[in-house]
N, C-alpha and C positions, 0 to 999 in steps of 0.2 A: 505495545504495538504502535501507539500514537507517537511515542518518542522516535521509534525507528523510521516511520514514514515522514515525520516532520524534519528529521535531520538528514535523511537519505543514507544513513549509515548501514553497515551490514549488521545482520542479527548478532554475530559474535562480538560486536563492539558495544552492545547494549550494557549500560551500567549495571553492576551487580545488585544495586538497590532495588531493581525491578524483578529480581529473581534470576534463575538460570535462563540464559538465552534460549536454550533448546526447549525448555518448558513453554516459554512465551511463543516461540515459533510453532511448536506443536499445537498449542491452542489456536493460533492464527490459522493454521492449516485445517484444523477441525471446523472452525467457523466458516472458512472459505468453502470447503467442500460441502458443508451443510447448506450453503446459500445464504448465510446470515447477512453478509454485506450487501448482497443484491436485495434481500428483503428489507433491510434498513433503508437503502436508497429509495426503494419503491414507496415505503411509508412516508419518508420525508417529502418526496415529490407529491404524494397524495395530500399531505397536510398543507403544503404550500399552495396547491391547486385549490383546495377548499377555502383557503384564506384569500384567494385571488392574487397570490404573490408568485405565481409560477411564471418564470421567464427563461425558457430553455435556450434562448439565444446567448445566455451567459455561461452555458455549460460547455466545457472543452476538456476532452480527455486525449492525452497524447502518450503514446507508448513507444515513441521513437527511440531507437537504440543505435549507437554507432560502434561498430566492432572494429578493433584494430588487429592487424596481423600480429602473431606472437613475437615476431622480431621487434615490434615497436616497444615491447616491454623489456628488451634486452636479452631475450631468450636465445637469440642467434649468435651471441658473443661467445 
């Protein structure tokens, strides 16, 4: 999972050494649906706060997407 998000690649491009992409994706979906990533983030924030190291001004989440018309990919030719 880390490789996929670090590279920005698609799941199907994952190297075979990590196992079948569909298995890794299935595990990611299970963890996502179970709230694992949200819980992990909350624990990390709580630990940082306890140490006096919490600075949420450094946090930035961007989910901006830019969609192109299907003709932009040559579909209209």
